[in-house]
N, C-alpha and C positions, 0 to 999 in steps of 0.2 A: 329598113326595119320599121315595122308598124308600131304605133303607140297604142297598145291595147288597153292601158289604164288598169291592168289586172296585176295583183301581187299574189304569188303563191307562197304559202307559209309551211315551213317544216321545222321540226324539233329533233335534233340528233343528240343522243347520249353516247359518249365514247367511253368504253369500259373494258376491263379484262374479263374473259370467260373461257372455260374449257370448250374447245370446238374440235370437230373431227370431220372435216369435209370429205376426206377419203377413207374414213374409218379409223384413222390413227389420231389419238387424242393429243392435243397440245394446248399450251397456254396462249390463247389468241386474243386479239383486240377486235371488238365488235362495235357496231353502231346500231343502237336500239336493239341490242341482244341478238343481232344476226350478222352472218357473213355469207355473201356480200351484203353491204348495207342497203337501206331502202332505195328504191328507184325514185329519182327526182324527175318530174314531168312538168313541162311548161310549154307555152306557145312562144314563138318568135316575137320578141318585143315585150313580153311580160317582165315584171320584176320578180325576183326570187329572194325570199327572206328565210335564212336558215339560222336558228339559234343552236349553237353547239355547246353542250355541257361536258365538261371534263371530269370524269369519274375515275381517273387513273392515279388517284392520290396514294394508293398503297405503295406505289413505286416512284412517287415524286416526279411524275412525268408531266410535262406540258403537252399541249397538242395544238394543232391548227388544221384547217381544211382548205385545200386548193381545188379550184373549179377548172379542171383541165380544158384548155383550148378556148375559154371565153376571153374576150379582148379586154374587158374591164376599162374601157375608155372613159366612162363616166365615174367609175368607182375604183381607181387604181389601188386604193388601200384595202380592197376586199379580195386581193389575189391569194391571201392565205399562206404567205411564206414567212415564217418566223426569222427575225434578223434582217428582213428586207422590208416587208410591208406592215409588219406588226411584231409584237413580242408574243411568246407562247401564251395560250390560255392556261391560267393557273389551275391546278387541281382544286375541285370544289367550286369553281367559278364557270361562267359562261360568256360567250360572245355571240352577238347577232351579226351575221353577214347579210348585207343587202346589195344585190347586184342585178344587172340586166341580162336577160336571155338574148344577148346581142349576136348570136350565131344560131343556125338551126341545123339539126342533124343529131349525130350520136357522139356521146362522150362519157366521161366518168369524173368522179371526184375522189380525192384521197388525202390522207394526212401528208403534210410536208414537214413534219417534225422528225428529224433523224430518218431512220428507215421504218418508221412506225407502220406505214401502209403495208409493208411486207408481212406484218403480223396480222393483217386483216382489216385495217381501217380504210375502207374504200367502198364504193358503190357505183352503179350506173346512172347516167343522166341522159334523158332524151328531150330535145327541144323540137317541137313539131313546127314545120314550115311548109313552103310550097312543095308539092310533089313534082320532082323533076322527071320521073319515069313512072309509068303506070304499073301497079301491082294490086293484088286483091287483099292480102292480109299482112299486117305488120306483126311479125313473130316476136319482136322485142329484142332486148340485148342478149348477146351470147358472150359472156366474159371468159377469156382464156387466160390461164395463169399457171406458170410453174409454181410448185408448192414445196414448202420446207416443213419438216416435222420438228425442227428446233425453233425455239422462240427467237424473235427477230433480234433482240439485244445481244444474245450470244453470237449470232451471225455477224453483227456489227463488231463485236470484240474480236472475232476471227479475222474480219477484214482489216481491223486496225492494229493487229498484233505486230510487235517489233519485227523488223525484217530478219534479224538473227535467229528468230524462232522458226522460220521457214514454214509458217502455217499456210496451208493451201486455201484458195478462195472457197467461199460457200458453194456447195453443190446441191441443186434442188433434188428432192427425194421423189417428186411425182409431178404430174401434169393434170390439171383439173379443168372442168368446163362448168360454168355457172355455179361454182362453189361445190361441185360434186365430182367424185371419182372413186376408184377402187384401188386397193393396195394389197399386196401379198403379206398377210400378217405374220408369216413365218420369217419375214425379213426384218422385223423390228422387235425390240424388247418393250416398247411402249404399249399401253392398253390399245387394243385394235379390234374393230368389228369387221369381219370379212364381208365382202360383197356389199359395200356401203351404198352402191347405186350410181347410176349415171343419168344425166338429163334425158328426157324423152319428149319427142315432138310429134304431133299428129298432123299428117298431110291428107288433104282431100284431092283426089285426082283432078287435074285440069286447073288447079288453083296456083296462083303465083304468090310467093312469100318474100317479104323483106326481112333479111337477117342483119342485125346490127352487131358486127364483130368488134370486140374490144380486147386488146392485149393489156390486161391489168396485172401482169406479172412483175417480178422483181428483176429478172435477168434475161429470161428466155425469149428469143425470137421464135415466133410460131408460124407453122404452115398449115392453113385450114383447108379442108376439102370435104366433099360429101360423095361417097361412093355412088357411081352411076348417074351423077347429076352435073350439070354445068352451072357455073356461077356467072352472073352478069354484074360486074362492078359498076356502081352508080355514084359512089362518094368515097373520098379518102379524107379522113379526119372530118372537118366541118365543110369540106369543099365538094360540091357536086361535080362529077366529071362526065364527059361524054362516054356513054356506056360502052364497055367492051367485055368480051367473054373470056373466061379462064376456067380451068379445072381445079385450080388451087390459088390461094392468096397468102402472101407473106405479110406478117405484121410484127414490127419491132415493138418493144415495150412502150406503151403510151399511144400507139397508133390505133386508129379505128378505120374499118372499111365496111361500107354498106353494100350488100349484094342482094340480088333477086334470084330466087330459085323457083323454077316451075315444076310442079308435081306431075311429071309426064311418064311415070312408070306404072307397072301393074298395081291395081288397087289392093291386092292381097300381099304386097311385098313389104319388106323392111330393109333399111339401109343404115350402115354405120356413118356417123358424123365423126370426123377425125381432126385433131389439131396436134401437130407433130413438132417436137423440139429437136429432132435429129439425134445422131448417135453419141453426142457429147464431145467436148473439145478435145479430150485425149485421143479420140478416134478421128480427129480431123473435122469435127462438127463446129457449129456456131456458138454453142452455149455450154456452160458448166452445169450439166444435168446428169441424172442417173440414167444411163442408157437402157436399163431394164424397165424403166417406167417413163418412156419418152412420149407416149401418145395419150392425149385426153380423148375420151370417147363420149358420144351421145348416140341416140338411136332415133331414126325417123320411122314411124309406123304409118303406113297408108290405111285408109278407112276400113278395109276388109281384112287386114292382117291380124295375126295372133299376137296380141301385145305382151304375151309372156314368152314369145320366141326370141331367139338370138339370131341376129342377121347373119347371113352367109355371103354377104356382098364382098366384092373385091375392091381394094384400094385403088384410087387413081394412080396412074404411072408416076406422077410427080408429087405424090402426097407426102414424101419424106423431105425434110428440110436439108438441103445440101448447099444451096447458094445463100450466102449471108447478106443479102441485099433485097431491096424492094423491086417491084416490077420495073422493067425498062421505062425510062422517062418518056420515050417516044409514044408509049401506050396511053399515058395519063395526061389528058388535057382538060382543064376546067371547062365546065359547061357554059359558064359566063366568062367570055374571053377578057383577058387583061394583059397588057404589055408593060413590062417593067421599064421605068425611065432610066436614063443615064444616071448612075449613082453619084452622089456628092463625094463619097469616099469609098475606097475598096481596102479592106483590111484582111491580112492573112492571119489565121489563128492556128498555130500548131498544137496538136494534142500529143502529149508524151506521158509515159509511165516511168517515173524516176524515183530514186532513193534519196531522201533528204538527209541522210546520215543515220537515221534510226528506223524510218518507216518507208514502205513502198507506197507512193501516192501518185495521183493523177495531176497533171499540170495542163492548163490552157494559157497560151501566150506566156509561158514561163512562170506562172503563178499557180500554186495549189490553194484552193479556196477554203476559207474559214469564216463562218458567220458568228457574230456575237448576238446571242439571243436576248441580251440585255440592251441592245441598241439596234432598233429598226431603222435602217438607212434612209428609207423614204421619209420617215418622220423627222430625222435629223436634217435631211436636205430641205424639207418643208420649212424648217426654222433657219435656213441659210447656212447650215454647217455641211460643207462639201469636203471636209478634211477626212476622207475615208481612209481606214487602214489599208496597207498594201495587200494584205491577204483577203480583203473583200473583193479584189480583182474587178474593180469597177472600170468599165470602159465608157468614157463620156463622149457620146456622139453629138452633143450640143444641139445646134439648130439645123443640122443636116436634115434634108427632107427624105433622103433615101440612102441606105448603106448596103454595100455588098460585102459578104463575108466569105472568104475562101478558106475553108477548114481542111487542114491536112492532118491525117491520122497516122502517126508514126508507131502506133501500138498494134500488136498482133492479135487484135480482136475487134469485132464490129461494135458500133455504138449507136443507139437510137438518140439522136440529138433533138431536143425539144426546146422551143423558144416560147416563153410566156408572153402574153399580151399581143401577139401578132400571128397572122398567117404569113408565110414567106413563100416567095417563088423559089423553086428548086431549078436552078439554071443548068447544072451539070453535075455529074458524079462519075467517078472512075478511079484509076490507079496511075501513079506517076505524078506528073505536074500538069495542072490545068493549062490547056492550050488556048483558052479564050473562047472556044466555041460554046454556044448556048443551044440546048435542045429545045425545039419548038420556040424560037425566040419571040414570036408574036403572041404566044399563049402558053407559057411554060406551066408545068404543074405547080399547084399551091397546096400547102398543108402546114401543120404546126409541129410535126415530128418527122424526121427523115433518117433512115439508116445510112451510116457511113461504114464502108467495108473495112476489113482488117488491112493494116499496112505494115510497113517496116521502116527503119531509119533510111535505108537506101531507096526504097520504092514506097512512098506513102500512098495512102488512098486519099480521096478528097470528095467533098461536096461543096458546091457553090450555091449560096442562098442570098436572097436580097429581100428587103422589106422597106416599107415606107414608115418613117418616124412621124406619126400623126397624133400622138397624145403625150401627156406628161406621166412618165413612169420610170421605174428601175426594174428591168425585166431579167430574170434568170435565163441563161442559155446554158443548158447542161445535158449531160448524158442521163437518160432515164433509168439506167440500171442502178438499182438501189445501192449496191455495194460500191459502185464507182462514184456515185454522188457522195456517199459517206467519206470516200477517200479524196475529196477535194475537186471533183470533176465538174466545175461550174465557173461561169463568169457572169457578171452583172452588167447589162447593157442599159445605160442611162440615156434618156432623150429629153430634150426641152427642159433643162434645169431651171430656167427662169419661171416656166409654167408650173414646175413642181412647187416652187416657193409660193405660188398663188393658190394652191389647192386648199380647199376648206375641208380638212380631214376631220371626220366626226370624233367626238370625245371618247366614244366607247372603244375606238381603235387606239387612240393615244393612251387610254387608261390601261391597256394591256401591258405597257412597259412600266407604268407605275406599280401595277399589281405584281408583275414578275420581279421587279427590283425588290419589293418588300418580301416576296416569297423566298427569293434566293439569298436574302441577307441572313437567313437563319436555317436554311435547308440545303443539304448537299444534293445537287442535281448532277447525276453521274452521266454526263453527256460527253462521249469520247470521240465522236466522228466529226464531220465537217461543221457541226454546230458548236465545236469545242470552245468553251470558256469554262473549263471544269472548276467548280468551287470545291475546295477541300477544307476540312476542319483541321487546323494545325495543332489543335490541342493546347494552345496557350491562352489561358483564361477564357476558353470557349470561343476565341476569335475565329472569324471566318476570313479567309484570304482567297484571292483569285490567282490561279496558277495556270499558265498556258500548257 
């Protein structure tokens, strides 16, 4: 990583606003008045300074921003996870994050407070670095997202409803691309504008384009394709790969894939760009989505085409999502080879969906996660307090230099598993029990998010990942489906605890907990999901008490 000596400055205001990406109005969360939020751009090695202002006071909501995929080796306190690296930003206050652009490629940022990003608190991030494959034009980010017409908090309530109520999981209403889409207004009672529009892209014959695909959704695995064109995959997450061709690309929530597309069709033609969620889980698909609105569309217009026309192109044969996993690991080898060392420890992590007596929750290694927004664990560990509550689900890997995680999914749905603070090798994936074989053992795929397929108690699915523990941090390892994370699908991987105690954590990070404690001493924060430490007014002399 070069030392550029440059700092890029941004100011973000997080607030509520009526938005209608697909024409249907909803109460959304925006950054600087827009959804998706502003693009962050930097060069590899730059510092990035983002001051985040919380204007969510009308609903007494805290907030925080996570910079997805960045390693944060120099600034582990800037990872933006309330209850882990900081306390929430109090309404009416701000926090300045300062961190290094320590990776290069395509990513995004999003709120890590409850399921707030499902309401709209997110945006793209591009860090420019060495070009690993030649192309002519960078077309920029293409954000793919399942979309809900209901506000995010109501969907969290639906997720966290008592089991006896038999409330179904949230089902997305639509699928959108770059914050745009259309919806049949006859199918909703909400205010709706017909033909709200789709993103449009201009192609010049003979030109090659880089598309930066980002799954910024809440639940839905996406299948991206362009009619009549072949995609050349050049990067997965922040990892450049040896290029390979495909007619479609699958992305789980949180994953990014960079592709190159060459404009090799007739100059007067137009083509559909598609991202497909599949037929819905009830019909045997991968996601809980509305099967009548499963495809997000964009349009490519060549230079001589009629830009008011509707394409008549035909979808690629594999454009529909039917397989709930990523591309075969044999296809995806990093451009910069690396061989994982023999791990210091190997840990099996079972994933289960269980009833705790009142609620249906997710468990990792037998624990369903709960964070205390009034207690940031990294700050406590920095002060020598490692007496973590059991429901924080902290796995202490100590001074191990490398750890291998064998993750078994006993749950009948796929999950995009994301690890903060690291890229990991993906050694194997499949169904049943891992036989010890590694795919491409001298140079296995690396990334920061990997889909694990659906499994059962009798025949679980699995992924095997490994990473080097090379800095001081407490890193969440969680499913990136918003509703699953809300229901406790998370563990915290701690490394180098002695080095954590030696961290010089800035006062502005520490002060988030002082401010949040003051705020919650007199205000009810109605946080009901995996951040649960719900404060309720007992009505006795105005006293405030904490109740689990």
